[in-house]
VODREN-121372 format. One record per residue (C-alpha): x, y, z. Coordinates in steps of 0.5 Angstrom, whole numbers. Layout:
N
<atom <X Y Z>>
...
# end
This chain:
136
<atom <-50 41 25>>
<atom <-52 38 18>>
<atom <-51 32 15>>
<atom <-50 31 7>>
<atom <-52 24 4>>
<atom <-49 23 -3>>
<atom <-46 17 -7>>
<atom <-41 21 -11>>
<atom <-37 27 -11>>
<atom <-35 30 -17>>
<atom <-31 37 -18>>
<atom <-34 42 -21>>
<atom <-28 45 -25>>
<atom <-24 38 -26>>
<atom <-29 32 -25>>
<atom <-23 28 -21>>
<atom <-21 33 -17>>
<atom <-24 36 -10>>
<atom <-20 41 -6>>
<atom <-21 40 2>>
<atom <-20 46 6>>
<atom <-14 45 11>>
<atom <-14 47 18>>
<atom <-14 54 20>>
<atom <-17 55 13>>
<atom <-10 57 10>>
<atom <-9 51 5>>
<atom <-12 46 1>>
<atom <-11 39 0>>
<atom <-13 35 -6>>
<atom <-17 29 -3>>
<atom <-15 24 -9>>
<atom <-8 25 -7>>
<atom <-9 24 0>>
<atom <-12 17 -1>>
<atom <-9 10 0>>
<atom <-9 7 -7>>
<atom <-7 0 -4>>
<atom <-7 -3 3>>
<atom <-7 -10 5>>
<atom <-6 -14 11>>
<atom <-3 -21 10>>
<atom <1 -27 14>>
<atom <7 -31 11>>
<atom <2 -36 9>>
<atom <0 -32 3>>
<atom <-3 -38 -1>>
<atom <-10 -36 1>>
<atom <-9 -28 -1>>
<atom <-9 -23 4>>
<atom <-13 -23 10>>
<atom <-16 -16 8>>
<atom <-14 -11 2>>
<atom <-16 -6 -2>>
<atom <-14 -6 -10>>
<atom <-10 -12 -9>>
<atom <-11 -18 -14>>
<atom <-6 -23 -11>>
<atom <0 -24 -7>>
<atom <6 -28 -9>>
<atom <11 -31 -4>>
<atom <18 -31 -6>>
<atom <21 -35 -1>>
<atom <22 -34 7>>
<atom <21 -26 8>>
<atom <20 -24 1>>
<atom <13 -22 -2>>
<atom <10 -19 -7>>
<atom <3 -15 -7>>
<atom <0 -15 -14>>
<atom <-5 -9 -16>>
<atom <-12 -10 -19>>
<atom <-11 -3 -22>>
<atom <-4 0 -23>>
<atom <0 6 -22>>
<atom <1 11 -27>>
<atom <8 11 -26>>
<atom <13 8 -21>>
<atom <14 14 -17>>
<atom <9 12 -12>>
<atom <10 11 -5>>
<atom <9 5 0>>
<atom <10 3 7>>
<atom <10 -3 11>>
<atom <10 -6 18>>
<atom <11 -13 20>>
<atom <9 -16 27>>
<atom <14 -20 31>>
<atom <20 -23 27>>
<atom <23 -29 30>>
<atom <30 -26 31>>
<atom <33 -19 33>>
<atom <30 -12 30>>
<atom <27 -12 24>>
<atom <28 -8 17>>
<atom <23 -8 12>>
<atom <26 -7 5>>
<atom <22 -5 -1>>
<atom <22 -7 -9>>
<atom <19 -14 -11>>
<atom <23 -20 -11>>
<atom <26 -20 -18>>
<atom <26 -12 -20>>
<atom <25 -5 -17>>
<atom <18 -4 -16>>
<atom <13 -3 -22>>
<atom <7 0 -24>>
<atom <3 -6 -22>>
<atom <7 -9 -16>>
<atom <11 -8 -10>>
<atom <15 -12 -6>>
<atom <17 -13 2>>
<atom <23 -16 4>>
<atom <23 -18 12>>
<atom <30 -19 14>>
<atom <33 -17 21>>
<atom <40 -13 22>>
<atom <44 -20 22>>
<atom <41 -21 15>>
<atom <37 -27 17>>
<atom <30 -27 13>>
<atom <24 -29 17>>
<atom <16 -29 16>>
<atom <11 -26 21>>
<atom <4 -27 22>>
<atom <2 -20 21>>
<atom <5 -16 15>>
<atom <1 -9 13>>
<atom <3 -5 7>>
<atom <0 2 4>>
<atom <1 5 -2>>
<atom <0 12 -5>>
<atom <0 15 -12>>
<atom <-4 17 -18>>
<atom <-7 11 -21>>
<atom <-7 10 -29>>
# end
């Protein structure tokens, strides 16, 4: 077994594009497309910001169960994908809804709304989000 130690990988034909051969050697995947461009872990008290994060400049608390993640580096457009999970919510089953508090997601921000099936908003000590797409 060999070990390669490097600080930077650069594609030979396109500097920012590296293809990785997939399982079975029949397909390739673009490495940059598969990487999470944003992630964070936070609780309902976002005044101190996320507990841990990547590419998150700050958090905005828009009220009970409404939070925005503000990005350090924006996406090139608003066609990025994101997901969220939440720990225990005080109430029944949980729904996580996308979009920021005031508008749909935009290139520099996305939001999470924590609401149970009865329509009640709630806070949790454990929120986790991830976003994938092309950075500007």
